[in-house]
Each structure stands twice: as C-alpha cells, then as structure tokens.
KETORSE-306379 format. One record per residue: y, z, x of N, C-alpha, C in turn. Coordinates in nm, 4 decimals, m for minus. Layout:
BEGIN
     n.py     n.pz     n.px    ca.py    ca.pz    ca.px     c.py     c.pz     c.px
        Y        Z        X        Y        Z        X        Y        Z        X
...
end
This chain:
BEGIN
     n.py     n.pz     n.px    ca.py    ca.pz    ca.px     c.py     c.pz     c.px
   1.8023  m1.6918  m3.1940   1.7951  m1.5689  m3.0995   1.8650  m1.4342  m3.1161
   1.7649  m1.4408  m3.2491   1.7636  m1.3046  m3.2960   1.6580  m1.2267  m3.2175
   1.5912  m1.3393  m3.2701   1.5157  m1.2869  m3.1397   1.4344  m1.2819  m3.0509
   1.5330  m1.3868  m2.9253   1.5950  m1.3537  m2.8208   1.5868  m1.2680  m2.7147
   1.7610  m1.2260  m2.8701   1.7707  m1.0949  m2.7419   1.7109  m0.9367  m2.8078
   1.5939  m0.9574  m2.9732   1.5162  m0.8429  m2.9263   1.4673  m0.8205  m2.8720
   1.3827  m0.9295  m2.7914   1.3238  m0.8957  m2.6562   1.4387  m0.8616  m2.4960
   1.5088  m0.9686  m2.4865   1.5775  m0.8502  m2.4108   1.5809  m0.7738  m2.4413
   1.6200  m0.6790  m2.4827   1.6783  m0.5087  m2.5951   1.6107  m0.4260  m2.5751
   1.4020  m0.4196  m2.5808   1.3260  m0.4509  m2.5966   1.3305  m0.3960  m2.4124
   1.3208  m0.5450  m2.3215   1.2564  m0.5331  m2.2071   1.3816  m0.4080  m2.1083
   1.5292  m0.3898  m2.2003   1.5667  m0.3649  m2.1298   1.5394  m0.1657  m2.1937
   1.5101  m0.1134  m2.2950   1.4438   0.0488  m2.3054   1.3315   0.0047  m2.2929
   1.3180  m0.0915  m2.2477   1.1258  m0.0787  m2.0867   1.1399   0.0480  m1.9880
   1.2604  m0.0736  m1.8600   1.2815  m0.0536  m1.8218   1.3267   0.1141  m1.7619
   1.4604   0.1173  m1.8704   1.4676   0.2324  m1.8497   1.3331   0.3564  m1.8598
   1.3198   0.3750  m1.9743   1.1986   0.4468  m1.9616   1.0782   0.4704  m1.8617
   1.0986   0.3274  m1.7991   0.9538   0.3888  m1.6909   1.0787   0.4114  m1.5847
   1.2193   0.4202  m1.5392   1.3445   0.4502  m1.4537   1.3130   0.6531  m1.4410
   1.3122   0.6821  m1.5688   1.2666   0.8266  m1.6781   1.1839   0.8868  m1.6230
   1.0372   0.7939  m1.6393   0.9434   0.8617  m1.6059   0.9002   0.8799  m1.4268
   0.9628   0.8010  m1.3973   0.9604   0.7485  m1.2477   0.9773   0.8449  m1.2147
   1.1087   0.9275  m1.2252   1.2151   1.0355  m1.1553   1.1634   1.2162  m1.1680
   1.0907   1.1858  m1.3760   0.9173   1.2889  m1.4032   0.8431   1.3724  m1.3275
   0.7630   1.2028  m1.2781   0.6163   1.1846  m1.2866   0.6333   1.2442  m1.0888
   0.7142   1.1667  m1.0085   0.7793   1.1979  m0.8832   0.8178   1.3612  m0.8347
   0.8328   1.4220  m0.9246   0.8950   1.5629  m0.8829   0.8126   1.5975  m0.7576
   0.8548   1.5705  m0.6907   0.8095   1.6953  m0.5172   0.6160   1.6386  m0.5040
   0.6244   1.5140  m0.4841   0.5171   1.4673  m0.4706   0.5477   1.3454  m0.3383
   0.6227   1.3681  m0.2786   0.6842   1.3128  m0.1230   0.6193   1.4143   0.0064
   0.5376   1.3791   0.1277   0.4318   1.4373   0.2092   0.4507   1.5428   0.1085
   0.3647   1.5353   0.0497   0.2559   1.6624  m0.0549   0.1330   1.6364  m0.0658
   0.0363   1.5157  m0.0946  m0.0394   1.4952  m0.1008  m0.1101   1.5293  m0.2854
  m0.0102   1.5467  m0.3224   0.0132   1.5791  m0.4261  m0.0727   1.5033  m0.5512
  m0.1895   1.4631  m0.5764  m0.2969   1.3614  m0.5697  m0.2655   1.4072  m0.7157
  m0.3417   1.4745  m0.8296  m0.2732   1.5183  m0.9855  m0.2004   1.4032  m1.0485
  m0.0090   1.4379  m0.9987   0.0519   1.4642  m1.0169   0.1017   1.2497  m0.9840
   0.0109   1.1705  m0.9122   0.0625   1.0145  m0.8889  m0.0291   0.9777  m0.9977
  m0.1816   1.0665  m0.9953  m0.2468   1.0298  m1.1392  m0.1621   0.9705  m1.2321
  m0.1028   1.0894  m1.2954   0.0060   1.0923  m1.4039   0.0542   1.0106  m1.4414
   0.1217   0.9607  m1.2983   0.2115   0.8485  m1.3009   0.2234   0.7338  m1.3462
   0.0040   0.6820  m1.3565  m0.0307   0.5605  m1.4295  m0.0460   0.5659  m1.5633
   0.0280   0.6251  m1.6081   0.0057   0.5913  m1.7695   0.0472   0.5317  m1.7312
   0.1546   0.5051  m1.7480   0.2180   0.3318  m1.7981   0.2079   0.2954  m1.6846
   0.1744   0.2176  m1.7054   0.0550   0.0166  m1.6452   0.2350   0.0280  m1.5798
   0.2077  m0.0762  m1.4825   0.3045  m0.0621  m1.3987   0.4185   0.0011  m1.3076
   0.4177   0.1651  m1.2929   0.5831   0.1628  m1.2811   0.6225   0.1744  m1.1942
   0.5418   0.1666  m1.1038   0.6699   0.0647  m0.9134   0.7725  m0.0810  m0.9384
   0.6999  m0.1160  m1.0430   0.7508  m0.2643  m1.0796   0.6786  m0.3448  m0.9861
   0.6427  m0.3430  m0.9338   0.4563  m0.4024  m0.8869   0.4414  m0.5598  m0.8634
   0.5990  m0.5983  m0.9575   0.5303  m0.7914  m1.1076   0.6690  m0.8273  m1.0678
   0.7540  m0.7456  m0.9627   0.9087  m0.7346  m0.9474   0.9632  m0.8718  m0.8573
   1.0097  m0.9620  m0.8355   1.0412  m1.0526  m0.7315   1.0360  m1.0060  m0.7009
   1.1849  m0.9036  m0.6407   1.1278  m0.7993  m0.5343   1.0106  m0.8043  m0.5019
   0.8982  m0.7025  m0.5275   0.8061  m0.6479  m0.4774   0.7218  m0.7818  m0.4028
   0.7192  m0.8810  m0.5322   0.6619  m1.0027  m0.4943   0.7111  m1.0879  m0.3599
   0.8241  m1.0473  m0.3026   0.8119  m1.1287  m0.1660   0.8820  m1.0620  m0.1113
   0.8702  m0.8752  m0.0754   0.7606  m0.7897  m0.0138   0.6377  m0.8044   0.0181
   0.5165  m0.8790  m0.0753   0.3983  m0.8970  m0.0354   0.3767  m1.0291   0.1083
   0.4487  m1.0724  m0.0089   0.4542  m1.2701   0.0695   0.5146  m1.2221   0.2462
   0.6041  m1.1559   0.2473   0.6620  m1.1424   0.3248   0.5212  m1.0938   0.4553
   0.4796  m0.9455   0.3936   0.3062  m0.8855   0.4417   0.2374  m0.9529   0.5104
   0.1849  m1.0810   0.3877   0.1030  m1.1594   0.4640   0.1522  m1.3028   0.5435
   0.2560  m1.2835   0.5284   0.3335  m1.4276   0.6814   0.3096  m1.3613   0.8162
   0.3044  m1.2224   0.8281   0.3676  m1.0962   0.9116   0.2024  m1.0640   0.9899
   0.1094  m1.0240   0.8790   0.0002  m1.0888   0.9461  m0.0970  m1.1923   1.0003
  m0.0784  m1.3294   0.8253  m0.1143  m1.4029   0.9546  m0.1119  m1.4612   1.1120
   0.0560  m1.3730   1.0918   0.1487  m1.4892   1.2173   0.0747  m1.3565   1.3917
   0.1036  m1.2487   1.3496   0.1120  m1.2186   1.4199  m0.0433  m1.0956   1.4589
  m0.1811  m1.0638   1.3346  m0.2739  m1.0879   1.3657  m0.3737  m1.1328   1.3018
  m0.3127  m1.2582   1.2261  m0.4302  m1.3382   1.2373  m0.4856  m1.3100   1.1325
  m0.6179  m1.3826   1.0150  m0.6407  m1.4191   0.9448  m0.7626  m1.2820   0.8927
  m0.7783  m1.1668   0.8650  m0.8572  m0.9995   0.8861  m0.9956  m1.1472   0.8144
  m1.0787  m1.0825   0.8357  m1.2162  m1.1033   0.7714  m1.2011  m0.9140   0.6331
  m1.2199  m0.8281   0.7268  m1.1923  m0.7546   0.6161  m1.0989  m0.6274   0.6215
  m1.0938  m0.6337   0.5211  m0.8996  m0.4953   0.5670  m0.9860  m0.3570   0.4747
  m0.8732  m0.3377   0.5323  m0.8826  m0.1595   0.3944  m0.7358  m0.1600   0.4023
  m0.7507  m0.0967   0.2360  m0.6012  m0.0880   0.2001  m0.5789   0.0342   0.1797
  m0.5640   0.1074   0.1437  m0.4427   0.2737   0.1242  m0.3868   0.2670   0.0108
  m0.3915   0.3336  m0.0423  m0.3240   0.2503  m0.1688  m0.2513   0.2189  m0.2216
  m0.3867   0.1853  m0.3045  m0.3978   0.0356  m0.3227  m0.3447   0.0054  m0.4630
  m0.2973   0.1912  m0.5562  m0.2052   0.1446  m0.7347  m0.3289   0.0914  m0.7921
  m0.3076  m0.0732  m0.8513  m0.3274  m0.1089  m0.9145  m0.3655  m0.2643  m0.8803
  m0.3355  m0.3065  m0.7432  m0.3883  m0.3921  m0.7245  m0.2760  m0.5125  m0.7099
  m0.1759  m0.4766  m0.6963  m0.1133  m0.6416  m0.7505  m0.0414  m0.6613  m0.5745
  m0.0827  m0.5546  m0.4811  m0.1038  m0.5761  m0.3412  m0.2556  m0.6684  m0.3347
  m0.2874  m0.6416  m0.2997  m0.4084  m0.6283  m0.2969  m0.5095  m0.7726  m0.3437
  m0.3899  m0.8010  m0.4822  m0.4485  m0.9651  m0.5034  m0.4145  m1.0494  m0.4522
  m0.3249  m1.0520  m0.3146  m0.2090  m1.0887  m0.2570  m0.2801  m1.0735  m0.1028
  m0.3751  m0.9277  m0.0251  m0.4008  m0.9721   0.0787  m0.5692  m1.0481   0.0016
  m0.5716  m1.0398  m0.0396  m0.7136  m1.1200  m0.0239  m0.6384  m1.3285  m0.0289
  m0.6031  m1.3228  m0.0312  m0.5520  m1.4294   0.0450  m0.6095  m1.4745   0.1607
  m0.5486  m1.3492   0.2535  m0.5781  m1.4300   0.3637  m0.6502  m1.3451   0.4604
  m0.7361  m1.2339   0.3561  m0.9167  m1.2102   0.4265  m0.9806  m1.2760   0.3631
  m1.1367  m1.2476   0.3570  m1.2244  m1.2297   0.2975  m1.3426  m1.1633   0.2147
  m1.2567  m1.0471   0.2483  m1.3198  m0.8878   0.1593  m1.2575  m0.7875   0.2154
  m1.1910  m0.7332   0.0833  m1.0270  m0.5734   0.0574  m1.1340  m0.5215   0.0196
  m1.1796  m0.3509   0.1075  m1.1448  m0.2465   0.0297  m1.0208  m0.1848   0.0230
  m1.0039  m0.1156  m0.0733  m0.9160  m0.0610  m0.1190  m0.8703   0.0572  m0.2319
  m0.8605   0.1674  m0.1488  m0.8719   0.2684  m0.1844  m0.7275   0.3075  m0.2859
  m0.7310   0.4078  m0.3449  m0.6369   0.5393  m0.4226  m0.6091   0.6789  m0.5366
  m0.6113   0.7382  m0.4713  m0.6443   0.9117  m0.5121  m0.6055   0.8232  m0.6626
  m0.5417   0.7797  m0.7169  m0.5279   0.8225  m0.9808  m0.6670   0.7213  m0.8992
  m0.8059   0.7592  m1.0641  m0.8253   0.6592  m1.0749  m0.7851   0.6109  m1.2692
  m0.6802   0.5919  m1.2846  m0.6192   0.5322  m1.3357  m0.5896   0.3619  m1.2675
  m0.4784   0.4029  m1.1856  m0.4439   0.2900  m1.1197  m0.6025   0.1839  m1.0395
  m0.6962   0.2866  m1.0286  m0.7956   0.2143  m1.0054  m0.9219   0.1009  m1.0231
  m0.9049   0.2004  m1.1541  m0.9513   0.1582  m1.2668  m0.8350  m0.0477  m1.2644
  m0.7150  m0.0239  m1.2493  m0.7363  m0.1471  m1.3444  m0.7115  m0.2494  m1.2219
  m0.6991  m0.1779  m1.0823  m0.7399  m0.2665  m0.9011  m0.8566  m0.3612  m0.9783
  m0.9803  m0.2713  m1.0408  m1.0894  m0.3220  m1.0477  m1.1135  m0.4761  m1.1112
  m0.9888  m0.4989  m1.2464  m1.0454  m0.5689  m1.3274  m0.9547  m0.7057  m1.2963
  m0.7932  m0.6172  m1.2186  m0.7133  m0.7745  m1.1099  m0.7852  m0.8174  m1.0411
  m0.8468  m0.7253  m1.0030  m0.9081  m0.7624  m0.7934  m1.1009  m0.7981  m0.8704
  m1.1354  m0.8236  m0.9678  m1.2717  m0.8361  m0.9962  m1.3757  m0.8836  m0.8483
  m1.2848  m0.9716  m0.6952  m1.3519  m0.9730  m0.5668  m1.4025  m0.8686  m0.4442
  m1.2904  m0.7411  m0.4869  m1.2782  m0.6728  m0.4393  m1.3713  m0.5638  m0.4985
  m1.3551  m0.4979  m0.3825  m1.4279  m0.3079  m0.3636  m1.3031  m0.2503  m0.4299
  m1.3010  m0.1089  m0.4947  m1.1834  m0.0566  m0.4660  m1.3376   0.0693  m0.5179
  m1.1877   0.2429  m0.4996  m1.2933   0.3856  m0.4204  m1.1941   0.4366  m0.5133
  m1.2224   0.5241  m0.5265  m1.0693   0.6767  m0.5551  m1.1282   0.7668  m0.4784
  m0.9803   0.7715  m0.3478  m0.9731   0.9003  m0.2907  m0.8747   0.8095  m0.1674
  m0.8787   0.9244  m0.0626  m0.7712   0.8612   0.0249  m0.8322   0.8982   0.1729
  m0.7307   0.8861   0.2917  m0.8049   0.8050   0.3888  m0.9214   0.9061   0.4573
  m0.9355   0.9777   0.3929  m1.0604   1.1169   0.4978  m1.1416   1.1124   0.3988
  m1.1352   0.9765   0.3027  m1.3121   1.0541   0.2057  m1.3666   1.0093   0.1990
  m1.4827   1.0260   0.2188  m1.6095   0.9582   0.2330  m1.6856   0.8980   0.1105
  m1.5817   0.8184   0.0392  m1.6058   0.6957  m0.0136  m1.5580   0.6133   0.0989
  m1.4916   0.5549   0.2026  m1.5147   0.4994   0.2511  m1.5980   0.4284   0.2838
  m1.6640   0.2183   0.2241  m1.8076   0.2510   0.3025  m1.8123   0.1969   0.4984
  m1.9062   0.2703   0.4652  m1.9258   0.3053   0.6378  m1.9141   0.1308   0.7582
  m2.0527   0.0627   0.6435  m2.0860  m0.0258   0.6949  m1.9918  m0.0893   0.7638
  m1.8877  m0.0980   0.6832  m1.7777  m0.1572   0.7135  m1.6633  m0.1505   0.7723
  m1.7003  m0.0860   0.8643  m1.5905   0.0170   0.9574  m1.6405  m0.0899   1.1319
  m1.6642  m0.1573   1.2484  m1.4540  m0.1000   1.1836  m1.4249  m0.2665   1.0733
  m1.3367  m0.1784   1.0141  m1.2146  m0.1949   0.9708  m1.1611  m0.3536   1.0705
  m1.1465  m0.4842   1.0129  m1.0290  m0.5430   1.1267  m0.8675  m0.5548   1.1143
  m0.8093  m0.4977   0.9912  m0.6796  m0.4182   0.9426  m0.7206  m0.3083   0.8035
  m0.6723  m0.1720   0.9028  m0.5729  m0.0994   0.7635  m0.4479  m0.1235   0.7810
  m0.4352  m0.1422   0.6279  m0.3165  m0.2181   0.6179  m0.2621  m0.0629   0.4186
  m0.1158   0.0191   0.5062  m0.0815   0.1013   0.4518   0.0609   0.0862   0.4659
   0.0841   0.0044   0.2532   0.1993  m0.0449   0.2401   0.2642   0.0489   0.1489
   0.3434   0.1226   0.2036   0.4627   0.1632   0.0623   0.4256   0.2654   0.0984
   0.3141   0.4047   0.1394   0.2381   0.4770   0.1149   0.2010   0.6160   0.1618
   0.2434   0.6239   0.2530   0.2249   0.7046   0.4320   0.3697   0.8269   0.3241
   0.4682   0.7755   0.2471   0.5341   0.8932   0.2497   0.5379   1.0277   0.0981
   0.3329   0.9479   0.0538   0.3069   0.9842   0.0133   0.1647   1.0997   0.0647
   0.1801   1.1410   0.2004   0.0980   1.2733   0.3158   0.1170   1.3142   0.3564
   0.0863   1.4054   0.3112   0.1218   1.5456   0.3431   0.0840   1.5251   0.5436
   0.0031   1.5111   0.5994   0.0285   1.4852   0.7056   0.0074   1.3094   0.7563
   0.1006   1.3268   0.8122   0.1211   1.1528   0.8591   0.0967   1.0867   0.9709
   0.0901   1.2075   1.0430   0.0790   1.1871   1.1692  m0.1440   1.1573   1.2167
  m0.1898   1.2434   1.0754  m0.3419   1.2714   1.1094  m0.3946   1.1456   0.9741
  m0.2736   1.1434   0.9173  m0.3441   0.9600   0.8342  m0.3273   0.8291   0.9420
  m0.2024   0.8022   1.0713  m0.1965   0.7302   1.1792  m0.3697   0.7350   1.1950
  m0.2988   0.8008   1.2715  m0.4977   0.8770   1.3438  m0.5987   0.8233   1.2561
  m0.5917   0.8327   1.1912  m0.7609   0.8335   1.0559  m0.7790   0.6853   1.1019
  m0.5968   0.6035   0.9992  m0.6569   0.4570   1.0084  m0.6407   0.3666   1.1755
  m0.6420   0.4375   1.2754  m0.7234   0.3900   1.4439  m0.8271   0.4071   1.4652
  m0.8754   0.4925   1.3628  m1.0443   0.5373   1.4306  m1.1161   0.4819   1.3019
  m1.0369   0.3543   1.2141  m1.1228   0.3495   1.1562  m1.0871   0.0805   1.1623
  m0.9988   0.1123   1.1808  m0.9391  m0.0633   1.1994  m0.9599  m0.1255   1.3536
  m0.9846  m0.2043   1.3794  m0.8915  m0.2994   1.4659  m0.7689  m0.2412   1.4913
  m0.6768  m0.3184   1.3517  m0.5723  m0.3286   1.4055  m0.4734  m0.2587   1.2913
  m0.3144  m0.2248   1.3114  m0.3114  m0.1229   1.1711  m0.1888  m0.1890   1.1151
  m0.1570  m0.1890   0.9815  m0.0507  m0.2987   0.9513   0.0175  m0.1128   0.7923
   0.1653  m0.0829   0.8529   0.1998  m0.0282   0.7448   0.3771  m0.0375   0.7294
   0.4330  m0.0530   0.6119   0.5708  m0.0801   0.5711   0.6585   0.0227   0.5509
   0.7024   0.1193   0.5183   0.8608   0.1895   0.4107   0.9834   0.1448   0.4245
   1.0374   0.1579   0.3080   1.1219   0.1368   0.2441   1.2777   0.2307   0.3040
   1.3648   0.1855   0.3310   1.5138   0.2122   0.4468   1.5091   0.4245   0.4307
   1.4830   0.4122   0.2756   1.5663   0.5660   0.3023   1.4265   0.6428   0.3047
   1.3015   0.6226   0.4148   1.1946   0.6788   0.4456   1.2137   0.6352   0.5694
   1.3167   0.5826   0.6072   1.3311   0.6124   0.8063   1.2955   0.7014   0.8968
   1.3569   0.7701   0.8512   1.4569   0.8510   0.9638   1.2767   0.9607   0.9729
   1.2565   0.9917   0.8538   1.0994   1.0732   0.8616   1.0685   0.9717   0.9251
   0.9887   0.8552   0.8959   0.8686   0.8346   0.9438   0.8648   0.7046   1.0872
   0.9397   0.7156   1.0808   1.0556   0.5999   1.2728   0.9655   0.6540   1.3552
   1.0006   0.8015   1.3754   0.9642   0.8632   1.4739   0.8073   0.8762   1.5546
   0.7633   0.8997   1.4480   0.5694   0.9317   1.4178   0.5297   0.8534   1.4766
   0.5651   0.7049   1.3843   0.5381   0.5425   1.4074   0.5557   0.5474   1.6240
   0.6543   0.5670   1.5705   0.7034   0.4776   1.7872   0.6302   0.5577   1.8902
   0.5473   0.7066   1.8312   0.4935   0.7136   1.9304   0.3230   0.6718   1.9154
   0.3751   0.6055   1.8920   0.2407   0.4599   1.9140   0.2162   0.4151   1.9114
   0.0891   0.3541   2.0935   0.1679   0.2364   2.2230   0.1349   0.1371   2.1260
   0.2504   0.0856   2.1785   0.2660  m0.1586   2.1340   0.3211  m0.1826   2.0046
   0.3779  m0.0771   1.9431   0.3749  m0.0952   1.8626   0.4598  m0.2652   1.8084
   0.4611  m0.3658   1.6725   0.5974  m0.4458   1.7216   0.7082  m0.3328   1.5824
   0.7812  m0.4025   1.4823   0.8421  m0.3966   1.3977   0.8766  m0.4967   1.4270
   0.9113  m0.5192   1.1988   1.0147  m0.6566   1.2061   1.0909  m0.4964   1.0953
   1.2083  m0.6399   1.0000   1.3133  m0.5704   0.9186   1.2759  m0.6995   0.8301
   1.1954  m0.6473   0.7030   1.1912  m0.7466   0.6156   1.3203  m0.6514   0.4537
   1.4041  m0.7713   0.3742   1.5560  m0.7591   0.3401   1.5060  m0.8070   0.1848
   1.5736  m0.7813   0.0611   1.5297  m0.8532   0.0115   1.7125  m0.7673  m0.0936
   1.7559  m0.8824  m0.1143   1.9221  m0.8336  m0.1511   1.9606  m0.7355  m0.1266
   1.9850  m0.5674  m0.2188   2.0287  m0.4802  m0.1377   1.9233  m0.3331  m0.0849
   1.7876  m0.3775  m0.0867   1.6815  m0.3502  m0.0299   1.5350  m0.4483   0.0549
   1.5677  m0.3586   0.2116   1.5495  m0.3629   0.3266   1.4390  m0.2373   0.3393
   1.3035  m0.2873   0.4182   1.2071  m0.2010   0.4369   1.1826  m0.2296   0.6194
   1.1267  m0.1153   0.6481   1.0106  m0.1838   0.7904   0.9235  m0.1562   0.7493
   0.8700  m0.2821   0.8416   0.6699  m0.3199   0.8578   0.6784  m0.2923   1.0335
   0.5867  m0.2493   1.0117   0.4975  m0.2232   1.2297   0.3236  m0.2768   1.1495
   0.3671  m0.3676   1.2734   0.2092  m0.2895   1.2950   0.1517  m0.3509   1.5021
   0.0115  m0.2684   1.5184  m0.0411  m0.2743   1.6417  m0.1789  m0.3107   1.6388
  m0.2574  m0.3442   1.8113  m0.3688  m0.2804   1.7674  m0.4184  m0.2087   1.7788
  m0.5011  m0.1166   1.7714  m0.5457  m0.0166   1.8477  m0.6186  m0.0383   1.9349
  m0.6964   0.0796   2.0864  m0.7695   0.0718   2.1987  m0.9225   0.1061   2.2037
  m0.9142   0.1244   2.0433  m1.0117   0.1703   2.0335  m1.1466   0.1793   2.0714
  m1.2599   0.1555   2.0566  m1.3421   0.0759   2.2133  m1.4873   0.0668   2.0701
  m1.4923  m0.0492   1.9721  m1.5408  m0.0338   1.8775  m1.7230  m0.0842   1.8908
  m1.7864  m0.0845   2.0257  m1.8505  m0.2312   2.1082  m1.9859  m0.1877   1.9964
  m1.9539  m0.0762   2.0091  m2.1112   0.0130   1.9380  m2.0944   0.0306   1.8599
  m2.0233  m0.0623   1.6844  m2.0226  m0.0306   1.6113  m2.1147  m0.1616   1.5794
  m2.1694  m0.1664   1.4795  m2.2617  m0.3142   1.4372  m2.1601  m0.3630   1.3248
  m2.1564  m0.4930   1.3460  m2.0198  m0.5248   1.2384  m2.1216  m0.6574   1.1176
end
C-alpha cells in the first residue's frame, strides 16, 4: 500500500512540475514563430500530456473525421508532429507519413516512436519537405497553428502542398483562428468535446490543379 501511495504521489509531483514548466517555457510563443523556445520546451518528455485519455480521444476523433470525409490518404504531411504521438495514429489510416516539427528534440523522439515514418526538423516553409511527395493527399496541422506568426501564409502553404487539408484548434483560440479559416472556400466544421475541453476541427479539399505533378 505504501508503494502504491508513493507512486501516486510521485506521479502527482511530476504532473505539477510539467505544468510549471509549460507556464515558463511557453511564455510569448503563441503566434510568434519562436522555434528555439519550442525546442527548449521538449527538454522534458511528453510535455503536452499526449498520452492522456483526453489526447487519445482527440486522436481517435481526428482519424474518424478524416476517414469519413476525406478517405484514407496515401501520403500525409503532418505539421507540428511533436514527439510522434498523433503521427502513430495517423499511420493507421495512411501508407506514408512525413512529419515536421521545429524542435529537433521532438523529432528525434518521433523517429523512435514511428520508425516507418519520415521526419524532418523545420516548418511549412522549409526546403526539408520531400518534394517528390508533393502533392500530399492530406496536410494536417493539429494544435499547431497558434504557434505560427503568419497563420494565413501557413494556410496558403498547406493548400499549395496538399490535395486536402485538416486543422484543429482548442476553444481558447477560436476567436483568433476561425475568421482566418472561414475565408477558405468550402470548409467543413466539426466540434470535438471531451469532458470540459473542446476543439474545432476543420477540413477542406483544395482547388489547385496538381495534374502537372508526377505522383
């Protein structure tokens, strides 16, 4: 009994330390392109709590929405892949995944977690994106747009690279992001809820002609 209580105590302490680290490390990073700060954030493993029931539920709902409305894409570009937690889920509905993140620490862990995927350090403007994969069948940006300084430019880049796009964002960022995404033609919206937390999921097919690309 003592050992069980001790493990619970240590888990609680670890949770509190991660929350304090998040408050410190994420100051001033939203809508700012502060890549170095985001890399420092990954000095601790799983700082976002991606193995929590909340995030696992979001991953499952994301996959369901993609399968239902966009089919099973052959090639996915995942922006802000982090340590590869959602990458592992996206691999269940696709054949090839190319993940990118601005944190080299996160990408190193993603490569270990998902050895069959391809990962690179960079952002959506990076030359690291494998051009032979363009157009991607789907470009995914889940919980990452609010760490980009120029969101409209990021959305435009997503549409240049993919036949379809999927983004999600937490409720606290709806006021900033919804008007920018609503300007895109033919978008579809869905609300994801888990207990007292909610996200908005949005997807659309792009109108760009990719017929001159070799797949």
